[in-house]
VOGU-3710 file (C-alpha; in Angstrom, 3 decimals, decimal comma):
1> maksavnaad> -7,023/-16,588/7,480  -5,646/-19,695/5,770  -6,214/-20,507/2,142  -8,572/-23,321/3,136  -10,797/-20,655/4,695  -10,756/-18,441/1,616  -13,902/-19,130/-0,379  -14,243/-18,888/-4,149  -15,494/-15,300/-4,066  -12,521/-14,249/-1,928
11> seavlirira> -10,120/-16,013/-4,301  -11,559/-14,178/-7,293  -11,187/-10,865/-5,441  -7,515/-11,296/-4,572  -6,448/-7,948/-6,083  -9,353/-6,166/-4,427  -8,173/-7,480/-1,067  -4,565/-6,560/-1,778  -5,457/-2,987/-2,767  -7,709/-2,609/0,276
21> alpslrpser> -4,846/-3,712/2,532  -2,265/-1,299/1,087  -2,591/1,479/3,690  -2,001/-0,933/6,576  0,965/-2,813/5,092  4,591/-2,412/6,146  6,799/-0,675/3,543  8,374/-3,971/2,454  4,969/-5,656/2,137  3,616/-2,635/0,288
31> riaqvfvdsp> 6,324/-3,004/-2,357  5,362/-6,648/-2,773  1,686/-5,777/-3,059  2,421/-3,107/-5,658  4,118/-5,657/-7,941  0,916/-7,728/-8,021  -1,351/-4,687/-8,376  0,700/-3,219/-11,232  0,907/-6,456/-13,234  -0,794/-9,556/-11,806
41> segatlsvae> 0,117/-11,656/-14,845  3,824/-10,888/-14,469  3,725/-11,124/-10,689  2,181/-14,581/-10,926  5,336/-15,864/-12,672  7,751/-14,832/-9,909  9,169/-17,211/-7,342  9,423/-16,152/-3,698  13,128/-15,419/-4,146  12,584/-13,458/-7,391
51> ladrcetstt> 9,817/-11,388/-5,824  11,933/-10,652/-2,751  14,856/-9,596/-4,951  12,670/-7,313/-7,097  11,212/-5,642/-4,011  14,571/-5,373/-2,256  13,313/-7,286/0,742  13,620/-10,720/2,328  11,852/-13,956/1,514  10,473/-13,774/5,052
61> svvrfykrmg> 8,629/-10,573/4,103  7,109/-12,339/1,089  5,939/-15,225/3,273  4,516/-12,781/5,807  2,697/-10,948/3,018  0,957/-13,924/1,440  -0,062/-15,268/4,841  -1,474/-11,865/5,693  -3,526/-12,067/2,492  -5,020/-15,347/3,724
71> yshykdllmd> -2,845/-17,962/2,013  -1,018/-20,871/3,593  0,943/-21,526/0,386  2,500/-19,093/-2,087  1,392/-21,192/-5,065  -2,262/-20,663/-4,109  -1,785/-16,903/-4,276  -0,138/-17,242/-7,701  -3,022/-19,367/-8,993  -5,571/-16,750/-7,912
81> ltreamrqem> -3,462/-13,987/-9,457  -3,307/-15,894/-12,742  -7,088/-16,276/-12,796  -7,545/-12,607/-11,956  -5,147/-11,561/-14,726  -7,145/-13,628/-17,225  -10,396/-12,033/-16,027  -8,938/-8,554/-16,458  -7,775/-9,389/-19,962  -11,257/-10,629/-20,887
91> ttsslppvsg> -12,927/-7,560/-19,333  -10,723/-5,167/-21,295  -10,308/-7,279/-24,447  -12,000/-4,642/-26,611  -9,527/-1,966/-25,481  -5,905/-1,430/-26,617  -3,329/-3,506/-24,670  -1,733/-0,899/-22,398  -0,871/-0,910/-18,712  0,521/1,229/-15,912
101> digrndsldv> 0,032/4,852/-14,913  0,004/7,759/-17,343  3,570/8,290/-18,550  5,376/11,464/-19,506  5,550/10,478/-23,190  2,201/8,699/-23,602  0,269/9,616/-26,727  -3,357/10,742/-26,522  -4,437/7,325/-27,804  -2,564/5,630/-24,957
111> ivakvainet> -3,956/8,090/-22,397  -7,516/7,368/-23,558  -6,878/3,619/-23,427  -5,343/3,718/-19,947  -8,178/5,820/-18,539  -10,771/3,541/-20,154  -9,123/0,380/-18,780  -8,760/1,877/-15,306  -12,373/3,002/-15,110  -13,744/-0,194/-16,658
121> lsisdtarsl> -11,923/-2,326/-14,082  -12,868/0,028/-11,220  -16,551/-0,444/-12,047  -16,139/-4,192/-12,569  -14,281/-4,678/-9,284  -16,761/-2,545/-7,354  -19,694/-4,513/-8,761  -18,053/-7,773/-7,666  -17,197/-6,612/-4,161  -20,119/-4,359/-3,234
131> dtealgqavt> -21,850/-5,776/-0,141  -25,508/-6,070/-1,161  -26,555/-6,660/2,443  -25,006/-3,316/3,410  -26,611/-1,744/0,338  -30,003/-3,027/1,511  -29,414/-1,565/4,973  -28,557/1,808/3,421  -31,727/1,714/1,326  -33,827/0,985/4,421
141> litgsrridt> -32,268/3,907/6,297  -32,804/6,329/3,414  -36,385/5,304/2,657  -37,295/5,699/6,332  -35,674/9,106/6,801  -37,175/12,577/6,699  -33,927/14,207/5,575  -30,593/13,150/4,088  -27,373/15,177/4,322  -24,351/14,361/2,168
151> fgmgagslvg> -20,780/15,620/2,389  -17,422/14,985/0,785  -14,338/16,967/-0,108  -13,097/17,471/-3,662  -14,422/14,770/-5,974  -16,453/13,409/-3,048  -18,471/16,627/-3,047  -19,332/16,118/-6,712  -20,458/12,564/-5,999  -22,600/13,834/-3,119
161> ldlqqklsrv> -24,157/16,404/-5,443  -24,969/13,662/-7,936  -26,696/11,648/-5,197  -28,616/14,725/-4,066  -29,900/15,411/-7,579  -30,953/11,802/-8,111  -32,750/11,320/-4,791  -34,442/14,722/-5,088  -36,065/13,544/-8,309  -37,948/10,830/-6,412
171> grtvinwsdp> -39,144/13,163/-3,678  -36,406/12,730/-1,060  -35,255/15,758/0,939  -31,496/15,868/0,400  -28,908/18,540/1,154  -25,360/18,281/-0,164  -22,861/20,406/1,739  -19,717/21,639/-0,011  -18,248/23,577/2,928  -17,026/21,664/6,009
181> hsawtaaatl> -18,156/24,280/8,548  -21,659/24,281/7,073  -21,633/20,484/7,007  -20,606/20,221/10,672  -23,240/22,792/11,676  -25,934/20,912/9,790  -24,795/17,580/11,232  -25,245/18,964/14,745  -28,948/19,629/14,013  -29,751/16,117/12,769
191> dsscvaiais> -31,705/13,575/14,791  -32,756/9,929/14,656  -35,074/10,598/11,716  -32,170/11,745/9,538  -29,385/10,086/7,559  -25,870/11,461/6,996  -23,837/10,153/4,063  -20,088/10,767/3,813  -18,030/10,154/0,669  -14,261/9,708/0,924
201> hsgrtgdtvd> -12,029/7,473/-1,189  -9,281/7,164/1,433  -11,699/7,341/4,349  -9,142/9,494/6,145  -10,175/13,023/5,147  -10,491/14,749/8,515  -13,344/17,108/7,612  -15,417/14,243/6,228  -14,776/12,008/9,229  -15,761/14,888/11,543
211> fltvaresga> -19,033/15,392/9,631  -20,057/11,784/10,091  -18,895/11,730/13,714  -20,968/14,810/14,608  -23,986/13,382/12,772  -23,742/10,108/14,698  -23,386/11,951/18,001  -26,549/13,885/17,114  -28,456/10,632/16,681  -28,567/10,377/12,886
221> atiaitnfht> -27,980/7,137/11,021  -24,639/7,272/9,196  -23,502/5,835/5,868  -19,973/5,924/4,423  -18,948/5,414/0,804  -15,225/4,644/0,842  -12,575/2,405/-0,649  -11,271/1,177/2,705  -13,525/-0,693/5,113  -11,173/-0,203/8,063
231> spvasaadvv> -10,725/3,564/7,572  -11,734/6,231/10,136  -14,806/7,282/8,146  -15,949/3,646/8,044  -15,553/3,447/11,815  -17,942/6,406/12,167  -20,588/4,781/9,955  -23,487/2,479/10,748  -23,350/1,195/7,169  -20,286/1,074/4,903
241> lttsaresaf> -20,540/0,849/1,109  -17,097/-0,045/-0,175  -15,762/0,755/-3,623  -12,874/-1,096/-5,267  -11,335/1,738/-7,219  -7,964/1,365/-8,914  -6,457/4,299/-7,089  -4,438/4,530/-3,915  -2,617/7,108/-1,829  0,639/5,507/-2,987
251> rsgalgsria> 0,101/6,034/-6,731  -0,748/9,662/-7,321  -1,199/9,072/-11,059  -3,921/6,476/-10,581  -7,541/7,078/-11,549  -10,910/5,501/-10,844  -12,208/6,524/-7,408  -14,864/8,932/-8,657  -16,282/6,551/-11,257  -16,483/3,757/-8,663
261> qlmvvdclft> -18,268/6,049/-6,199  -20,739/7,127/-8,882  -21,437/3,472/-9,629  -22,298/2,885/-5,947  -24,473/6,019/-5,933  -26,355/4,766/-9,005  -26,980/1,417/-7,312  -28,139/3,156/-4,131  -30,480/5,511/-5,978  -31,956/2,756/-8,137
271> avaqasydts> -32,628/0,559/-5,109  -34,234/3,456/-3,193  -36,435/4,263/-6,187  -37,420/0,604/-6,552  -38,425/0,443/-2,882  -41,331/2,791/-3,683  -41,616/1,815/-7,337  -44,933/3,362/-8,399  -44,341/6,621/-6,530  -40,806/6,914/-7,871
281> vealrntyrv> -41,794/6,224/-11,475  -44,494/8,887/-11,247  -42,064/11,364/-9,700  -39,483/10,720/-12,429  -42,123/11,224/-15,112  -43,284/14,455/-13,521  -39,783/15,874/-13,096  -38,878/14,953/-16,670  -42,071/16,542/-17,983  -41,545/19,768/-16,043
291> vhdrsqggar> -37,963/20,178/-17,254  -38,857/19,204/-20,814  -41,878/21,534/-20,989  -40,022/24,490/-19,497  -37,055/23,923/-21,767  -39,269/23,766/-24,832  -41,102/26,895/-23,705  -37,834/28,746/-23,304  -36,747/27,677/-26,796  -39,819/29,257/-28,277
//
């Protein structure tokens, strides 16, 4: 895809596209990508030769990388990186000026700042890149279903539980499975009136991919929440909701996937509730009243 074919929205999302491409890049290209991801403002000042030298690779690898990202000319990539760096600075202007992963000698103030910046940008990037057409398709599937099953491993399980609790409050029948064997068994009993939702940052967690695969084979509609649109879990989904978290399999100290997934879940829940506005508002009032009244009764 040449630069002339990259529209304004794509240009603004240059770092989102680079991070999404990381798993599929060659080692030399991955090192190049990491320079831009770690510090877009600094990376935007490097010539082709300087970047190649820093990454211990050839200028040919740099050329191959920027063409793979959709640019005919290196200077166009640098211009988009400069704009993206300025946007990040504006987004985090109220936070202390820190960067990088958590370091061995970071103070608590620096740790708080780095986590805040990472999560702020994860939410901002996800909001910019979330496919609202896919979101609408997911809402349609959920509102038309008789049952919704969710599954994820680790943090994905917690995100699934959050979605279950939210949708249950507006009258949806939702089951969140925390054990893979139980999830697979349940997926095998689903049919065309059901929806299965899988949550996986990498999209490569075998148990989660298997859950969605079994659900699809059983006839259920399938939805994936993942950071990588070309991942195995995305391939098993009818609808893919993509996050843009600042975390990757290549930077174990990175943070942000869970907060980005929760942001997508909040958007999904809100849109589902809006689809049956009056009924949902009444259900939310009733559930709040029941909890409030019982809590007050217990206090007495």
